[in-house]
C-alpha positions, 0 to 999 in steps of 0.5 A: 797589416804589420811585419815581424822580422826573425833573429838573425840566427835563423837566417839561411841561404835561400837555396829554394828561392835561388833555384827557382829564380834560375829555372824559370828564365832558363825555361824562358830561353827555351821558349824564346828559341821557339817563339823567335825561330822564325824571325830572329833566331838568335834571340835566345842567345842574346836573352841568355846573355842578359840573363847571365848579366842579371844573375851577376847583378843580382848577386852583387845586390844580394851581398850588399849590406841593407844599410847600403841599399837603404843609402842608395835609395833616394839618389837612385830614385832621383836618377830615375826620375832624371832619366825618365824626364830625359825619355819625354825630352829626347827618348827614341819613339818605337811603335808610338810610344817614347819609353826608351833612351838610345845609348848606342849599344842598346836601348834603355828603358828607365821605367824598368828602373822605376820599379826598383827605385819604388821598392827601395825608397817606399821600403826606406820611407816606411821603415823610418816613419812607422805609425802606431796603429797603422797609416791614415790617409792624412799621413799619406797624403799630407795635403799641406806638404811643400811637395805638392805645390811643386807637383802642381807647378811641374804639371802646368809646365808639362801641359804647356810644353805638351800642348805647345809641342802638338800644336807645332808639330801638327802646324809643321805637318800641315794638318787641318786640325790644329790642336790648341795650346793651353790658355794663358788663364790655365797656366796663371790659374795653376801657378796661382794655386801653387803659389797659395798652397805652397804659402800655406804649406810653409806656414804649416812648416814654420809653425809645426817645426821643420820635419822631413815628413812635412816636406815630401808627402809619401803619395808625391814620392809615388806619383812622380814616377808613376805620372812620368811613366804614364805620360810615355805612355806606358799604363802597363808600367805605370800600373805596376809602379803604382801597384808595387807602392800600394802593396808595400804600404798595405804591409807596412800597415794602414788603418782599416777605416782609411783603407776603406776610404782609400778604396773608394777614392781609387774607384773615383780617380779611375773614373776621372782617368778614363775621361781625361788621362787614358789615350783613345787607343787604351780606352779602345782596348778596354771596349775590345776586352769587353766585346772581343769581336768588335774589332777583332782585325784592329784593337782586338787582333792581339788578344783574339790570336792569343786566346786562339793559341792558348786554347789550340794547345789544349792538354799537352800541347802541339809540341815544341816548335810546332805551334802554328800560330807562333811559327806562321807569325799570327801571334804578334809580340810573341817573344815579349808580351805574349810568350805565355801564348807560346808556351800554351800553344806548344806546351799546353795546359800542362806546361802553362800550369807548371809555369804558373806554379814555378811563378807562384812558388818564386813570390811565396819564397820571395816573401819568406824573406820578409819574415826572416829579415832581421830589420823593417826596411829589408822586410818591406824590400822583400815584400816590394820585390815579391809584389813586382813579380806578382803583379807582372805575372798576374797582369801578363797571364790574365791579359794573354788568356783574355781575362784582363785588357791587353796592356804592355806588361811583360811575363817576369823572366820569361819575356825577352828584354834586357832592362826587364830581365835585369831588373827582375833578377835584382828585385830577386836579389833584394828578397835574397838580401833580406834573409842572408846571414852575412852582407858585406859592402 
């Protein structure tokens, strides 16, 4: 698929996009005031403050030159990767996951920043290195690039530190089942593989000439933040990061044969991930999704309560502030991951449909920015921003109505959270930026 850009004279302020982007979070604030009434009655006001901050950030981003955003892409990507490593090292554990950095006044979630970095860095890469006829798998994977052996070394270091930490923690806790540290031969084998791979890559680089495309492979740019988020663990956000990158690649253009081979490869990787990457609780969520009644008081509790809430709303809902699942606190995480369940219970099928239509309109209007953009970077940036909103909404609504497994994905512009709200509005700012008639630094 290719992206065409429109001449600058056809650009106009996207008032429709701005209007929809303002309406949805205001609806979210109203919904939150009911969702958290019994437990956190002032939560809606905090969300309103985050919303105001997000509008300021989005407006600033919208008025930057595309060249400025392109220039910021790699530094933002580097800072994001450093913050993600910092989360794993000194992050604040909350509910069994280490995803936040304690900044005193508030907690920051760097994985949200990773989505914006992925949009910008992919848009820059695929706007600079365009392939006639579409990209091939070899062009995307580039197995001899020097970034691959560095990734192997990083993986070896992570494996050693991770298993050592688990071993020491279990030993300190006096556990009877002490996890073993990775054997020395495995670390040596990974280091040797990285050295041999690196030597072959360096030889190829010298023989073919120094080229940025031969140093860092596109797939490695994508996989570094994906893996760092995945090991927090945060499967939902990691999936969004990967989905955003994949969407940009598809819009940038990929040859049909290579796309078919890649699709088969994704299935194979998913099978391996199921066996060697996913945690037990993540696999259990899939089992309970396939058989909701198998553990309705445990892993299936969230999904069961959510389906009850949405279903009990029927056509017009129980009325604002009168949802029993919500107000009696049967519905867990009703201010974050399950805000759509609150809307479904109190506003019914009608309210849920209105929100879905608004989200669909938002994504469509953001994609219009890709058609109106005057350069390829802006077009791909708008596509990435729209895909971020789409995948968040698709996965969140799917999980709360029981058609997808439960993962930690918020509903864009509706769920509570400062990092989430600001990053979503900045993403909308990317789409506005792509079609503004004037951009100033």
